[in-house]
C-alpha angles and dihedrals in degrees: 000000000000130000099031126147115279098030120116116217144152117280109274125189120207120189123185148122138257099267124356105252112146106216114221094244089063100041094107093064090061134063113273097229132068138034122316088260093050092050093044091052091055088070109024129044102216145019139192119237105214099164088078088070089065103034141003126260125209120250087243090059093055088046089056093049091049092052091052096062134064123267095259096049118109135200127214109202125203114230112242116265088232082071107029096042097043109132111271086352090285089154127175109249089214089063089055093048093048092048093047090050089052098050091043081082086078091067116183090353092072106104113164143003114222115211110192114187126202123243089253096061108097118202108268120166099212101051093038093047096056092049095049092048091050094050095043089049094046101038099036089209135093118288115220118195129212104189123184104194118088093234089074092062097064127105094250090051091047091048091050093050090049093052091052097048093252121141117209113224119249098224133194116236091027124222094216140027092268095030092106092067125068113257139182119033109028096204089086134030119198123186124192118190111193095178128267141257089003107040115232092005112054120095124220115242127226092267095052091047091050092053089046091053089056092049093049094047091050094054113121090204119115089226124034123188124189115187125184111213097174091105105134093087098030091255094123093067092047092049094047092050092048092051090049092048090049095057 
């Protein structure tokens, strides 16, 4: 697999949205034929699968998605909530094994596993360590973590993530004072823009996107992902396209 910890590679920028729905107001920017995913992948080079958080998908479904996109396209897949939201991260290893078997259908197009933690999950080395090891071993790709509790934004937590090859998501709006900047492992930077001030709805204006472009270009990581999650109003697609066109 590509993009795994320990690899040295040329800086690569991936821009996409959470999901691959092509809103009608943006249809003219995409080819007219093919599925939503095929059309989406003709313009953007990555996407984030969020539906895996709520329900499982068959391996054959992932295989179909993989076959629909170009060779250089990559998927980030969100870890199921049955795993990420288990009390005190006491997950069932069978759930991890099942999830990893399913997503293996993406083959070489699997790029990242997104571990989003609830605000109730406090940083704890033991539980988090077991989960990270299980995901890294099963997925064979980098794990990026989007924590919500303030304890994950401390120097000890940041060092711990770095030592284990886990990148901490740079989120907007941030959940802590330094939550807007990437943390943890520096081999990969993963930005998730949820919309601000209204989460999931607000669009980013030209000035915000210009500043974001500079931030992305200045990242030292070998691989940089930028995912727009302000999908509720269709703003994500507009912002992703604007950022691609500004490169």
